[in-house]
C-alpha positions as CSV (number, residue, x, y, z in Angstrom):
1,M,80.5,113.1,124.9
2,S,79.5,114.9,128.1
3,R,81.8,117.3,130.0
4,D,82.6,117.1,133.7
5,P,81.2,120.2,135.3
6,N,84.1,120.2,137.9
7,T,86.8,120.3,135.2
8,I,88.4,123.7,134.7
9,E,89.2,124.3,131.1
10,Q,92.8,125.4,130.4
11,P,93.3,128.1,127.8
12,V,94.8,126.8,124.7
13,A,97.8,128.7,123.5
14,T,97.4,129.9,120.0
15,T,99.9,131.1,117.5
16,E,98.7,134.7,118.0
17,D,99.3,134.4,121.7
18,G,102.9,133.2,121.2
19,E,103.6,136.0,118.8
20,A,102.3,138.5,121.3
21,V,104.5,137.1,124.1
22,L,107.5,137.2,121.7
23,A,106.8,140.7,120.7
24,E,106.5,141.9,124.3
25,G,109.8,140.3,125.2
26,L,111.5,141.9,122.2
27,K,110.0,145.2,123.2
28,R,111.4,144.9,126.7
29,L,114.8,144.1,125.3
30,A,114.7,147.0,123.0
31,H,114.0,149.5,125.8
32,D,116.8,150.6,128.0
33,D,117.0,148.7,131.3
34,P,117.6,151.3,134.0
35,V,119.7,148.9,136.1
36,A,122.1,147.3,133.6
37,P,123.5,150.6,132.1
38,L,124.2,151.9,135.6
39,R,126.1,148.8,136.5
40,L,128.1,148.9,133.3
41,G,128.8,152.6,133.6
42,A,130.0,152.2,137.2
43,R,132.2,149.3,136.2
44,L,133.7,151.4,133.3
45,R,134.2,154.3,135.7
46,N,136.0,152.1,138.2
47,Y,138.2,150.8,135.4
48,F,139.0,154.3,134.2
49,L,139.9,155.5,137.7
50,T,142.0,152.5,138.3
51,G,143.9,153.2,135.1
52,I,144.5,156.8,136.3
53,I,145.8,155.6,139.6
54,I,148.2,153.2,137.8
55,V,149.3,155.4,135.0
56,G,149.2,158.8,136.7
57,P,152.2,158.5,139.1
58,V,154.3,156.7,136.4
59,A,153.5,159.4,133.8
60,V,154.3,162.2,136.2
61,T,157.5,160.6,137.4
62,V,158.7,159.9,133.8
63,Y,157.8,163.5,132.9
64,L,159.8,165.0,135.8
65,I,162.8,162.8,135.0
66,K,162.7,163.8,131.4
67,W,162.4,167.5,132.3
68,F,165.4,167.3,134.6
69,I,167.5,165.5,132.0
70,D,166.6,168.0,129.3
71,F,167.3,170.9,131.7
72,A,170.7,169.5,132.6
73,D,171.6,168.8,129.0
74,D,170.6,172.3,127.9
75,Y,172.8,174.0,130.4
76,V,175.7,171.6,130.9
77,K,176.3,170.2,127.4
78,P,177.3,173.5,125.9
79,L,180.2,173.6,128.5
80,I,181.5,170.2,127.5
81,P,184.1,170.0,124.7
82,S,182.7,168.3,121.7
83,I,185.4,165.6,121.8
84,Y,183.7,164.2,124.9
85,L,180.2,164.2,123.5
86,P,178.9,160.9,122.2
87,E,176.9,162.6,119.4
88,T,180.3,163.6,117.9
89,Y,180.8,159.9,117.0
90,L,177.2,158.7,116.8
91,P,174.4,159.8,114.4
92,F,172.1,160.5,117.3
93,A,172.2,162.4,120.6
94,V,172.5,160.5,123.9
95,P,170.2,162.0,126.6
96,G,171.6,162.3,130.2
97,I,175.2,163.3,129.3
98,G,174.6,166.7,130.9
99,V,173.5,165.0,134.1
100,L,176.5,162.6,134.1
101,F,179.0,165.4,133.6
102,G,177.2,167.6,136.1
103,I,177.4,164.9,138.8
104,M,181.1,164.4,138.0
105,G,181.8,168.1,138.2
106,L,180.0,168.6,141.5
107,T,181.9,165.6,143.0
108,I,185.2,167.1,141.9
109,I,184.3,170.5,143.3
110,G,183.4,168.9,146.6
111,F,186.7,167.0,146.7
112,L,188.7,170.1,146.0
113,G,186.6,172.1,148.5
114,A,187.3,169.5,151.3
115,N,191.1,170.0,151.3
116,L,193.0,173.0,152.7
117,L,193.6,174.7,149.4
118,G,189.9,174.5,148.5
119,R,188.8,175.8,151.8
120,S,191.2,178.7,151.5
121,L,189.8,179.6,148.1
122,I,186.2,179.4,149.3
123,S,187.0,181.6,152.3
124,G,188.6,184.1,150.0
125,G,185.6,184.1,147.8
126,E,183.2,184.6,150.7
127,M,185.3,187.5,152.0
128,V,184.9,189.2,148.6
129,L,181.1,188.6,148.7
130,D,180.8,189.8,152.3
131,R,182.0,193.3,151.1
132,M,179.0,193.6,148.7
133,P,176.0,195.0,150.6
134,I,173.2,193.3,148.8
135,V,174.9,190.3,147.3
136,R,176.2,189.1,150.7
137,N,172.7,188.9,152.2
138,V,171.4,186.9,149.2
139,Y,174.5,184.6,149.3
140,R,174.2,184.0,153.1
141,A,170.5,183.2,152.8
142,L,171.0,180.8,149.8
143,K,173.9,179.1,151.6
144,Q,171.8,178.5,154.7
145,I,169.0,177.0,152.5
146,F,171.3,174.6,150.7
147,E,173.1,173.6,153.9
148,S,169.7,172.9,155.5
149,A,168.6,170.9,152.5
150,V,171.8,168.8,152.4
151,T,172.0,168.2,156.1
152,A,168.3,167.2,156.3
153,T,169.5,163.6,155.4
154,D,171.4,163.5,158.7
155,K,169.3,161.7,161.3
156,K,170.7,163.9,164.0
157,R,169.5,167.1,162.3
158,A,166.5,165.9,160.3
159,F,162.9,165.5,161.5
160,Q,163.0,163.3,164.6
161,K,159.4,162.7,165.6
162,V,155.8,163.5,164.5
163,G,153.4,165.2,166.9
164,L,150.2,167.2,167.2
165,I,149.7,170.7,168.6
166,E,146.5,172.5,169.3
167,F,146.4,175.0,166.4
168,P,144.9,177.3,165.0
169,S,142.3,177.3,167.8
170,K,141.2,175.3,170.8
171,G,139.9,171.9,169.7
172,L,141.7,171.9,166.3
173,W,144.9,169.9,165.9
174,S,147.8,170.3,163.4
175,I,150.6,167.9,162.5
176,V,154.1,169.1,163.3
177,F,157.6,167.6,162.9
178,V,159.8,167.8,165.9
179,T,163.2,169.0,164.9
180,G,164.9,169.3,168.2
181,E,165.1,171.3,171.4
182,A,165.3,175.1,171.7
183,A,168.8,176.2,172.3
184,G,170.9,179.4,172.5
185,E,169.3,182.7,173.0
186,I,165.8,181.4,172.5
187,A,166.1,178.9,175.3
188,A,167.9,181.5,177.5
189,A,165.1,184.0,177.0
190,E,162.5,181.6,178.5
191,P,159.5,183.2,176.8
192,G,156.4,183.2,179.0
193,G,158.5,181.6,181.7
194,E,158.8,178.4,179.8
195,T,162.1,176.6,180.3
196,D,161.4,173.4,178.4
197,L,160.8,174.3,174.7
198,V,161.0,172.1,171.7
199,T,161.4,173.2,168.1
200,V,158.7,172.0,165.7
201,F,158.0,172.6,162.0
202,M,154.4,172.9,161.1
203,P,153.8,172.5,157.3
204,T,151.1,174.6,155.6
205,G,148.8,172.4,153.6
206,I,150.0,170.5,150.6
207,V,153.1,172.6,150.0
208,P,155.6,170.8,152.4
209,P,158.6,173.2,151.9
210,T,156.6,176.0,153.4
211,G,155.5,176.3,157.0
212,F,156.1,177.7,160.4
213,I,159.0,177.2,162.8
214,C,157.5,177.2,166.3
215,F,159.0,176.9,169.8
216,V,156.4,175.1,171.8
217,P,156.4,173.9,175.4
218,R,157.1,170.2,175.5
219,R,153.9,169.5,177.4
220,D,151.8,171.0,174.6
221,V,153.1,168.6,171.9
222,T,151.3,165.2,171.7
223,L,153.9,162.8,170.2
224,L,152.7,160.1,167.8
225,K,154.2,156.8,166.9
226,M,153.7,157.6,163.2
227,S,156.8,157.7,161.0
228,V,157.9,160.9,159.3
229,E,157.1,159.4,155.9
230,D,153.5,158.6,156.9
231,A,153.0,162.1,158.2
232,A,154.4,163.6,155.1
233,K,151.9,161.5,153.0
234,I,149.0,162.9,155.1
235,V,150.2,166.5,154.6
236,I,150.9,166.2,150.9
237,S,147.6,164.5,150.1
238,A,145.6,167.0,152.2
239,G,144.5,164.2,154.5
240,M,143.2,161.9,151.7
241,V,145.9,159.3,152.3
242,M,146.1,157.9,155.8
243,P,148.7,155.4,157.1
244,D,147.3,151.9,157.5
245,Q,147.9,151.7,161.2
246,Q,145.3,149.0,161.8
247,A,147.1,146.6,159.3
248,R,150.3,147.2,161.1
249,L,148.7,146.5,164.5
250,R,147.2,143.3,163.2
251,K,150.6,142.3,161.8
252,L,152.3,143.0,165.1
253,A,149.6,141.0,166.9
254,D,150.1,138.1,164.6
255,I,153.9,138.2,165.2
256,A,153.3,138.3,168.9
257,R,151.0,135.3,168.8
258,A,153.4,133.3,166.7
259,K,156.2,133.9,169.3
260,T,154.0,132.7,172.2
């Protein structure tokens, strides 16, 4: 039987060739693929970071609540008669009893201090403290701090607006909280010939309770539409958390379109 010279002979796959291909495939599977482990590792890393984001705030919040309850129980429960303690009648201790009695005690003290007799007693105690040279300075400072902290919830005395001032040098801007207008001797002094001054609080970094009280000309403060809560988030997170202004603008635009 003669062969056609134009016919191309196809190689015949033998058993040895199949075993070689199979061995090569197994060898590739045995070696580490440089792409797959990276994808798996990145995915596991994202899962881990997501877990931290979810569990972290909850764990810290629970820890702070537990610490506060234990602190109150350690200092308040020894002052409570045992007849009023639940563990006197139960085989286990009930956490939070110190917090409950502390809140009740402060409420009663506030009620007594609001009437005429209570104010008279407080005034008498303050007169005694005013006669002590060192103690009176400490007491006055602490009283002002607590009064400022309590009255901060009043909208008339709390942070009113958020703004920017050019600080610490030209071209650099810092977030400030506008607390009001300059009054009294500071406004009457007219420093630098300025007659329109506003009072601002400039927090220092991620420690919000600390900062600078500045009296700035109104024209040097760039007011923002940002809320005080959003500005506080920026300060506490060192700028890592920014308010989602674009989402709010889109939402307002959608509402406006729906009304038209």
